[in-house]
C-alpha positions in Angstrom: 0.0 -0.1 0.3 0.5 3.2 -0.7 -0.1 6.6 0.3 0.5 9.6 -2.3 0.0 13.2 -2.6 -0.7 13.8 1.4 1.0 16.7 3.7 2.5 14.2 5.7 3.0 14.6 9.4 6.3 14.0 10.1 8.6 13.6 12.8 10.0 17.5 12.8 6.7 18.3 14.0 5.5 19.8 10.1 3.9 18.4 7.2 5.0 17.9 4.3 4.2 16.7 0.4 5.5 12.9 0.5 4.5 9.8 0.2 3.8 6.8 2.4 4.7 3.5 1.6 3.2 0.3 4.0 4.6 -3.7 4.3 2.7 -6.2 6.6 1.0 -3.4 8.7 4.9 -1.0 8.7 5.6 1.9 7.3 8.1 0.8 5.6 9.0 4.3 3.3 8.4 8.2 3.7 9.6 9.9 0.3 8.7 11.9 -2.2 7.4 10.7 -5.8 7.7 6.7 -4.3 6.9 4.2 -6.4 4.1 2.7 -6.9 4.2 -0.1 -8.7 2.4 -3.2 -7.7 1.0 -1.6 -4.8 -2.6 -0.8 -3.8 -2.5 3.5 -3.3 -4.8 5.6 -1.4 -5.0 9.1 -2.7 -4.6 11.8 0.6 -4.9 14.8 -2.3 -5.3 17.9 -0.3 -5.5 16.0 2.9 -4.0 15.5 5.7 -2.0 12.0 6.7 -1.5 11.8 10.5 -0.8 9.6 13.3 -3.4 7.1 14.7 -4.7 8.8 17.8 -3.9 7.7 21.3 -6.5 8.3 24.3 -4.4 7.5 27.5 -6.6 8.6 30.1 -10.8 7.0 28.4 -13.3 4.9 31.0 -15.9 4.0 28.3 -17.8 5.1 25.8 -21.3 3.8 24.2 -22.8 2.8 27.4 -19.7 0.8 28.2 -17.0 0.7 30.6 -14.0 0.2 31.1 -14.8 -1.2 35.1 -17.4 -3.0 34.1 -14.4 -5.8 34.1 -16.7 -7.1 31.2 -15.0 -8.7 27.5 -17.9 -7.1 26.0 -16.8 -3.6 27.3 -13.9 -3.0 26.4 -14.9 -4.8 22.7 -17.1 -2.2 22.2 -15.1 0.4 24.0 -12.2 -0.4 21.5 -14.6 -0.4 18.4 -16.0 3.6 19.1 -12.4 4.1 20.0 -11.1 4.0 16.3 -14.1 3.9 14.5 -13.8 8.0 15.8 -9.4 7.7 14.3 -8.2 6.6 18.0 -6.0 3.5 17.9 -5.1 3.2 20.4 -5.8 3.5 24.2 -5.8 2.7 28.4 -8.5 1.6 29.9 -9.1 4.3 32.9 -10.3 2.8 36.1 -12.2 4.8 38.8 -11.8 4.4 42.5 -13.1 0.7 43.1 -11.8 -1.7 45.8 -9.2 -4.2 45.3 -11.7 -6.7 44.3 -13.0 -4.8 41.9 -9.8 -4.3 40.3 -8.2 -7.1 40.1 -11.0 -8.5 38.3 -11.1 -5.5 35.7 -6.8 -6.4 35.7 -7.4 -9.8 34.4 -10.2 -9.6 32.1 -8.2 -6.8 30.3 -4.7 -8.5 30.3 -5.4 -10.8 27.5 -6.6 -7.9 25.3 -3.7 -6.1 25.9 -1.8 -5.4 22.5 -3.7 -7.9 21.3 -5.1 -7.0 17.4 -8.6 -7.8 16.6 -10.9 -6.5 13.9 -12.4 -2.9 13.5 -10.9 -2.1 17.6 -8.1 0.1 18.5 -5.4 -1.3 20.5 -5.8 -1.9 24.1 -2.1 -0.8 25.7 -2.4 -0.8 28.8 -4.4 -0.3 32.1 -4.3 3.3 33.3 -5.4 3.4 37.7 -7.0 6.6 38.4 -7.5 5.3 42.3 -7.8 4.6 44.5 -4.7 6.7 46.0 -6.1 9.4 46.0 -7.9 12.4 49.1 -10.9 13.0 49.9 -11.1 16.2 49.2 -10.2 16.3 45.4 -12.3 13.1 45.1 -14.3 14.5 42.7 -16.7 11.7 40.8 -14.6 9.3 43.0 -16.5 6.9 45.1 -15.5 7.3 48.0 -16.3 4.5 50.1 -12.8 3.2 48.2 -10.0 5.6 49.0 -7.0 4.2 49.6 -4.2 5.2 51.1 -1.3 4.6 48.6 -0.6 1.2 49.0 2.3 -0.5 47.0 2.0 -4.0 47.4 -1.7 -3.3 46.2 -0.2 -1.9 42.6 2.0 -4.7 42.5 -1.3 -7.7 42.9 -2.7 -5.5 39.9 -0.3 -5.4 38.2 0.8 -9.0 37.8 -3.2 -9.2 38.1 -2.8 -7.4 34.4 0.5 -9.1 33.3 2.8 -6.1 34.0 0.2 -4.0 31.7 -0.5 -1.2 34.2 1.1 1.8 32.3 -0.7 4.4 34.6 -1.5 5.1 38.2 -3.0 8.3 39.9 -1.8 9.3 43.6 -2.2 12.0 45.8 1.3 12.7 47.5 0.3 14.3 50.2 -1.6 10.7 52.1 0.2 9.3 54.2 3.0 6.9 52.4 2.5 9.1 49.3 6.3 9.8 48.6 7.8 6.3 49.4 4.8 5.2 46.9 5.8 7.3 44.0 9.5 6.0 45.1 8.0 2.1 44.5 5.3 2.8 41.9 8.1 4.2 39.5 9.3 1.2 39.1 6.2 -0.6 37.7 4.7 2.5 35.6 4.1 6.5 34.9 3.4 7.7 38.6 0.5 11.1 38.0 -0.1 13.7 40.4 -4.1 14.5 40.8 -7.2 13.8 42.8 -4.6 15.6 45.8 -4.4 19.0 48.0 -0.8 18.9 47.9 1.0 22.4 47.3 4.0 22.9 45.2 6.7 22.7 47.8 5.4 18.1 48.1 4.7 18.3 44.5 8.4 18.8 44.0 8.9 16.1 46.1 6.6 13.9 44.1 8.5 14.7 41.5 12.2 14.1 42.4 10.4 11.2 43.9 9.9 9.7 40.1 6.1 11.4 39.5 6.4 12.6 35.7 2.8 13.1 35.2 -0.4 15.1 35.8 -4.2 14.2 35.3 -6.3 16.0 34.0 -4.5 19.7 34.6 -6.7 21.8 36.5 -8.8 19.6 37.8 -9.2 17.7 40.7 -6.1 19.6 42.0 -5.8 23.1 43.7 -5.4 26.5 41.6 -2.4 28.1 40.2 -2.3 31.3 41.9 1.0 33.7 42.1 1.7 32.9 45.7 0.5 29.1 45.6 1.5 27.1 42.3 0.4 23.7 43.4 0.7 21.3 41.5 0.6 23.2 38.1 3.7 25.5 39.0 5.9 22.2 40.2 4.8 20.2 37.2 6.3 22.8 34.8 9.1 23.5 36.8 10.0 19.7 36.9 9.0 19.3 33.2 5.9 16.7 33.7 3.6 15.8 31.1 0.1 16.8 31.4 -3.0 16.1 30.4 -5.4 18.3 29.2 -9.8 17.6 28.8 -10.6 20.0 25.5 -13.8 19.6 25.2 -15.0 23.0 25.2 -16.5 22.0 29.1 -13.4 20.8 31.9 -11.0 24.2 30.2 -11.8 27.6 29.2 -10.4 28.3 25.8 -7.6 30.9 27.7 -6.4 27.8 29.4 -6.5 25.9 26.5 -4.4 28.2 24.4 -2.0 28.8 28.0 -1.0 25.6 29.0 0.5 24.9 25.3 2.4 28.7 25.8 3.5 27.5 28.9 4.3 23.5 29.1 4.9 23.3 24.9 3.9 20.7 22.4 5.8 18.5 23.3 4.3 17.7 27.0 0.9 18.8 26.6 -1.7 14.9 26.2 -5.0 15.8 25.0 -7.9 13.5 26.6 -10.7 12.5 26.4 -12.1 10.9 29.8 -14.3 10.0 28.4 -17.6 7.9 29.9 -19.8 5.7 29.3 -21.9 8.4 27.6 -19.6 9.1 25.4 -21.5 9.0 22.1 -24.8 8.4 23.5 -28.2 10.9 24.3 -28.4 12.7 27.5 -29.8 10.8 30.4 -28.6 9.2 33.6 -25.9 7.3 33.6 -23.5 4.9 36.0 -19.8 6.4 37.3 -17.9 3.9 39.2 -21.3 3.5 40.9 -22.0 6.6 41.2 -25.6 8.5 39.0 -24.3 11.3 36.7 -26.7 13.5 34.2 -25.6 14.1 31.1 -26.5 17.7 29.4 -25.2 18.3 26.3 -21.4 18.2 26.2 -21.7 18.3 30.5 -21.8 15.3 32.7 -22.0 16.2 36.6 -22.5 14.1 39.8 -25.1 14.9 42.2 -22.4 18.0 43.7 -22.7 19.8 40.7 -18.6 17.9 40.4 -18.2 17.7 36.4 -17.9 13.8 35.8 -15.3 13.0 33.0 -16.4 13.6 29.6 -19.4 12.8 26.3 -16.7 13.9 23.9 -13.4 12.0 22.3 -9.9 12.4 21.7 -10.9 13.3 17.9 -13.3 15.8 18.7 -11.1 16.9 21.3 -8.0 17.7 19.0 -10.5 19.8 17.0 -11.6 21.8 19.6 -7.7 22.6 20.5 -7.8 23.6 17.0 -11.0 26.0 17.0 -9.8 27.6 20.2 -6.1 28.8 18.5 -3.5 26.2 19.6 -2.2 25.4 16.3 -2.8 22.4 14.2 0.8 20.3 14.5 0.8 21.4 18.1 -2.7 19.7 18.9 -1.9 16.8 16.8 1.3 15.9 18.7 -0.9 16.4 21.8 -2.9 14.1 20.7 -0.4 11.2 18.9 3.3 11.1 20.1 3.1 12.9 23.3 0.8 10.6 24.9 2.7 7.8 23.8 6.1 8.8 25.5 4.2 10.0 28.2 3.4 6.2 29.5 6.0 5.3 27.5 4.4 2.8 24.3 5.6 5.3 21.4 8.5 2.7 20.0 5.4 1.0 17.3 3.1 3.9 17.8 2.3 7.8 17.5 4.1 8.9 14.6 4.9 8.1 10.9 7.9 6.7 11.5 9.5 3.9 9.3 9.6 0.9 11.4 6.7 2.2 13.5 2.6 0.6 12.9 0.8 1.5 10.1 -2.2 3.3 12.6 -2.7 6.4 10.5 -5.3 9.0 9.5 -6.3 10.5 6.5 -8.4 13.8 8.1 -9.5 16.7 5.7 -9.3 20.5 6.2 -12.6 20.2 8.9 -10.1 17.8 10.7 -12.8 14.8 9.7 -11.2 11.7 9.3 -11.6 10.6 5.4 -9.8 7.1 5.5 -8.6 4.6 8.8 -5.6 2.6 8.1 -5.0 0.3 11.3 -2.0 -2.0 11.2 -1.7 -1.5 7.5 -5.1 -2.3 7.2 -8.2 0.8 5.3 -10.8 0.5 7.8 
């Protein structure tokens, strides 16, 4: 297969008029006017050619939640993701009991890195809890909040066949810093759902954290005298997640985050819940009832409860808000892949990487999805 005549987004973060050759699910050449004899030709004339999107923080969609702990849920979420241009994702849990989390991890392990037709690849597990702060729990279930415990993470990781890629922790909780130091040897450690101040966050980053979950949400505000986790993440050069759905973050702040952190450190995420892709109504999230009206999903106390968006639309929103297209693409592809250590195979259009490719029009709508070298 050869993709010809497209505006190809390459490793230098720019678009170039180049062709892409694909053989046996792998990108084998990128260059100008590649010979096409004997190949299936896909004409990407006037369109952008970008990597498949990578969503490292998504709970669910189409009435299913990763925390349901069922094969059907994983399959339906993966189908939804791929239809929306997401070729790789992390299944994200809620704050639940260890027993429930164990079941989820055991169910998910056979799907991790497996290639199923018309399903985005589950690249691992994102544990959003239970090691969080009660006061910043948001839509997390307070019943299952627990103190950081490395033995719990080790058991969950074992149950998942070493598939935990990301874990959230509130560093100010008792044992938090010691937990981070040990957990960083297993997976990426992220700060969130936390009342941590700047100094404690600094210690967390020194001890191995390198990520912040849904920036601004579930943490103290960034102010001129109390910069908190956000200021500390800036100083530490951490990766930061951003829900650019037009609800969680004001457009001005979206623009500011890209300026402040740079487009190599921002990771766009959907934080989607089971209502994503469905109509307004009431839905369950981690045992709590969520009301969805338009783009907003809230629990009874008014707290936002994830999003009903998808990563493709969040990328488009970021561009609509004034973020340059190359920056938004990096934030939805290579940055999240790097942040959780899955960038060797995916996240960019690079010779030798898996051929997960989107051809999108000027309005950023997917025209063609190529998944593992196959046009779907």
